[in-house]
C-alpha positions as CSV (number, residue, x, y, z in Angstrom):
1,M,14.4,-13.3,-90.3
2,S,16.8,-12.4,-87.0
3,L,16.7,-8.7,-85.5
4,E,19.9,-7.9,-87.4
5,E,17.8,-8.2,-90.2
6,D,15.0,-7.3,-90.6
7,P,15.0,-3.5,-92.1
8,R,12.3,-1.9,-89.6
9,V,14.8,-2.6,-86.4
10,Y,16.9,0.6,-88.8
11,S,13.7,1.9,-90.1
12,I,12.9,2.1,-86.2
13,S,16.3,4.1,-85.5
14,V,16.2,6.7,-87.8
15,R,12.3,7.6,-87.4
16,I,13.9,8.5,-83.5
17,R,16.3,10.1,-84.3
18,E,15.2,13.5,-83.7
19,V,12.9,12.1,-80.6
20,S,15.3,14.2,-77.9
21,T,13.3,12.2,-74.9
22,I,11.7,9.4,-74.4
23,I,9.4,9.0,-71.2
24,P,7.5,5.3,-71.6
25,V,4.9,5.6,-69.0
26,M,4.5,2.1,-66.4
27,S,3.1,0.2,-64.0
28,Y,3.3,-3.2,-62.2
29,K,-0.6,-4.2,-63.9
30,G,-3.5,-2.0,-65.7
31,G,-6.3,-0.1,-64.5
32,V,-3.7,2.0,-62.3
33,G,-4.3,5.7,-65.1
34,K,-1.6,5.5,-66.7
35,S,-3.1,6.3,-70.5
36,T,-4.9,9.6,-67.9
37,I,-1.9,10.6,-66.8
38,S,-0.3,10.0,-69.8
39,A,-2.3,12.0,-72.1
40,L,-2.6,15.0,-68.9
41,L,1.5,14.6,-69.2
42,S,1.9,15.3,-73.0
43,L,-0.8,18.5,-72.2
44,A,0.9,19.4,-69.4
45,L,4.0,19.1,-71.6
46,D,2.8,20.6,-74.5
47,E,2.0,23.9,-72.4
48,G,5.2,24.2,-71.7
49,G,6.1,24.9,-74.5
50,Y,7.7,21.7,-75.9
51,K,7.3,19.2,-79.1
52,V,5.3,16.6,-77.6
53,G,4.6,12.9,-79.3
54,L,2.1,11.0,-77.4
55,L,2.4,7.5,-78.3
56,D,-0.4,4.6,-77.8
57,L,1.4,1.0,-77.2
58,D,-1.5,-0.8,-75.3
59,F,-2.3,-3.2,-78.1
60,T,-5.0,-4.9,-75.8
61,N,-7.1,-1.9,-75.1
62,P,-5.7,1.2,-76.8
63,S,-7.6,3.9,-74.5
64,I,-5.7,7.6,-75.4
65,H,-8.0,8.8,-77.9
66,R,-11.2,7.9,-75.9
67,I,-9.4,10.2,-73.8
68,F,-9.0,13.4,-76.9
69,G,-11.9,12.2,-78.3
70,I,-10.8,11.3,-81.1
71,D,-13.1,9.7,-83.5
72,I,-11.0,6.7,-85.3
73,E,-14.0,6.2,-87.9
74,T,-13.0,9.1,-89.0
75,A,-9.6,9.9,-88.7
76,T,-7.4,9.2,-91.1
77,L,-3.5,9.9,-90.5
78,R,-1.1,11.6,-94.3
79,E,1.3,9.3,-96.1
80,E,4.6,10.0,-97.0
81,K,7.4,8.3,-97.5
82,G,5.7,7.1,-94.8
83,V,2.6,7.4,-91.5
84,L,2.8,10.9,-89.8
85,P,0.7,10.9,-86.5
86,L,-2.7,12.6,-85.7
87,E,-2.0,16.8,-85.1
88,L,-4.8,17.5,-82.1
89,G,-4.0,21.2,-81.4
90,N,0.5,20.3,-81.3
91,I,0.1,17.5,-80.0
92,K,1.6,14.1,-82.8
93,V,-0.8,10.9,-81.7
94,M,-0.2,7.9,-82.9
95,S,-2.3,4.4,-82.1
96,V,-2.9,1.7,-83.5
97,A,-6.6,2.2,-83.2
98,F,-6.5,4.3,-85.9
99,F,-5.7,0.9,-88.1
100,T,-7.7,-1.3,-86.6
101,K,-10.9,1.0,-86.2
102,D,-11.1,-0.6,-82.5
103,N,-11.8,-4.0,-82.8
104,T,-9.5,-6.1,-81.2
105,L,-6.1,-7.6,-81.3
106,P,-6.1,-11.2,-81.4
107,L,-1.7,-10.7,-81.5
108,R,0.5,-12.9,-79.2
109,G,4.4,-13.1,-79.3
110,S,5.6,-12.9,-82.5
111,E,2.8,-11.4,-84.0
112,L,3.0,-8.6,-80.9
113,D,6.3,-7.8,-81.8
114,S,5.7,-7.9,-85.6
115,V,3.4,-5.6,-85.0
116,F,4.9,-2.9,-82.7
117,K,8.1,-2.8,-85.5
118,E,5.6,-1.9,-88.4
119,L,4.3,0.5,-86.1
120,L,7.4,2.2,-84.7
121,S,8.9,2.2,-88.3
122,I,6.4,3.6,-90.3
123,T,5.8,6.6,-88.1
124,I,7.3,9.4,-89.5
125,W,7.7,12.5,-86.2
126,G,9.8,14.5,-87.5
127,K,11.2,16.8,-84.4
128,L,10.6,16.5,-80.6
129,D,10.9,17.7,-77.4
130,F,9.4,14.6,-75.9
131,L,7.5,11.3,-76.7
132,V,5.1,10.3,-74.7
133,V,4.5,5.6,-74.7
134,D,1.9,4.4,-72.7
135,M,2.9,1.4,-72.6
136,P,1.4,-1.9,-71.9
137,P,1.2,-2.8,-68.5
138,G,4.0,-5.0,-66.7
139,L,7.2,-5.8,-68.6
140,S,5.1,-7.4,-71.4
141,D,7.1,-8.1,-75.0
142,I,6.4,-4.9,-76.1
143,A,7.4,-3.3,-73.3
144,L,10.8,-5.0,-73.4
145,D,11.2,-3.9,-77.0
146,V,10.7,-0.1,-76.3
147,L,13.6,-0.9,-73.5
148,K,15.4,-2.4,-75.9
149,Y,15.6,0.2,-79.2
150,F,14.4,3.2,-77.5
151,R,16.8,2.9,-73.9
152,E,19.6,6.0,-75.0
153,K,16.9,8.0,-74.7
154,M,14.7,7.0,-72.3
155,R,13.3,7.8,-68.6
156,P,10.3,6.3,-67.9
157,I,7.7,6.6,-64.8
158,I,6.1,4.5,-62.5
159,V,2.2,4.8,-61.8
160,S,0.7,3.3,-58.7
161,A,-2.4,3.3,-57.6
162,S,-2.4,4.7,-53.7
163,S,-3.4,1.5,-52.4
164,I,-0.5,-0.8,-49.7
165,L,-1.1,-3.2,-52.4
166,S,0.4,-1.5,-55.0
167,V,3.8,-1.3,-53.4
168,A,5.3,-4.7,-54.3
169,P,4.2,-5.0,-57.4
170,T,5.7,-1.1,-58.0
171,I,8.7,-2.0,-56.4
172,N,9.9,-4.9,-57.8
173,L,9.5,-3.1,-61.5
174,A,11.7,-0.5,-60.2
175,K,14.1,-3.5,-59.3
176,M,13.5,-5.3,-62.5
177,M,14.3,-2.2,-64.9
178,R,17.1,-1.0,-62.9
179,E,18.5,-5.1,-63.4
180,I,18.4,-4.3,-66.8
181,K,20.1,-0.7,-65.5
182,L,17.3,1.2,-66.7
183,N,16.5,3.8,-63.6
184,P,13.4,4.7,-63.4
185,L,12.5,8.7,-62.6
186,G,10.4,8.1,-60.3
187,V,6.6,7.5,-59.6
188,I,3.4,8.8,-59.8
189,I,1.2,7.9,-56.9
190,N,-2.6,8.3,-58.5
191,R,-4.9,9.4,-55.7
192,G,-7.7,6.7,-56.3
193,V,-8.3,4.3,-53.4
194,G,-7.1,4.1,-49.8
195,T,-7.4,6.8,-47.1
196,E,-4.9,9.5,-45.9
197,E,-3.5,6.5,-43.8
198,V,-3.1,4.1,-46.4
199,Y,-1.3,6.8,-49.1
200,E,1.4,7.6,-46.2
201,N,2.0,4.0,-46.2
202,V,2.0,3.8,-49.4
203,L,4.5,6.6,-49.5
204,R,7.2,5.7,-47.1
205,S,7.6,2.4,-48.5
206,I,7.8,3.3,-51.8
207,A,10.6,5.9,-50.7
208,E,12.4,3.3,-48.1
209,R,13.6,1.3,-51.4
210,G,15.4,4.6,-53.1
211,I,12.3,5.4,-55.9
212,S,11.8,8.8,-55.9
213,I,8.5,9.9,-55.8
214,L,7.6,12.2,-58.8
215,G,4.6,13.2,-57.7
216,T,0.6,13.3,-57.0
217,V,-2.5,13.3,-58.9
218,E,-4.9,14.0,-56.5
219,K,-8.7,12.1,-56.9
220,D,-11.3,14.1,-58.8
221,G,-14.7,13.0,-59.2
222,G,-15.2,14.9,-62.2
223,L,-11.8,13.2,-64.4
224,D,-14.8,11.1,-66.4
225,A,-17.3,13.6,-66.9
226,S,-14.1,16.1,-69.2
227,Y,-12.8,12.6,-71.0
228,G,-13.4,13.5,-74.6
229,N,-13.1,17.0,-74.2
230,T,-9.6,18.5,-73.6
231,L,-10.5,21.9,-73.1
232,R,-12.0,20.2,-69.9
233,L,-9.4,17.9,-69.8
234,R,-7.0,21.0,-68.6
235,R,-9.8,22.2,-66.4
236,T,-9.4,19.2,-63.8
237,R,-7.6,18.7,-60.8
238,A,-5.3,15.5,-62.0
239,Y,-4.8,18.0,-64.9
240,S,-3.5,20.7,-62.4
241,S,-1.7,17.6,-60.5
242,V,0.0,16.0,-63.5
243,K,1.1,19.7,-64.8
244,K,3.1,20.2,-61.2
245,I,4.7,16.3,-61.8
246,S,5.0,17.2,-65.2
247,E,7.7,20.2,-63.8
248,S,9.2,17.9,-61.7
249,I,10.4,15.5,-64.7
250,E,11.7,18.5,-66.4
251,A,14.2,19.2,-64.0
252,S,15.0,15.8,-64.2
253,I,15.7,15.4,-66.9
254,K,18.0,19.1,-67.2
255,K,19.8,17.6,-64.0
256,E,21.0,14.8,-65.4
257,I,21.8,16.2,-68.7
258,V,24.0,18.5,-66.5
């Protein structure tokens, strides 16, 4: 069956019809804090009074449920001509982990594509101001599918570590996105490693390529102890950093609309 004949493709467009802006949170590789930043960004946007959804598309290692403290063994999703996301406070959360119960998905190629389409075609988001998407690392098949089906509503951001080894991959990811005419809103620097001098070099190197720096997430030794509890997450230094970044993202999007 071709893409044009697959009814799930049409269903995906219907499911996101009432979503105003989709923010794919991307990175050149795993382990740079992308999932944590996706979770904190959704909390920050929710605090700003927006209707927010959070979609975990990292099929290999979904972790949003762990960050938020969702027990996937007991979590149940309601069906209503589709599947309603789990509601965590005012945030709507969807993850493949709700269906796999944290078991690994040994999928490749067309199988991954099929699972992606199935998940997106059944999920009922309703009206949202923002849908934050925790993306798989790099430009995988799933990432390319997101760029294809969400294109008109997308405002991607890239997460980079504060390491000199992160500069070239981050620039290359932004370059590849520009080549397919998807200019990212900018880069978030996660300061988990590196000295002040290295951090300044990373900032300068990325900015010299004409890539916007949305902000920096400060190193936070207490973050690990806050995973699993959204109230504690909101009290971390990392959350304060992401809250400021969310305001920059809002301003950038409003500027584009105007």
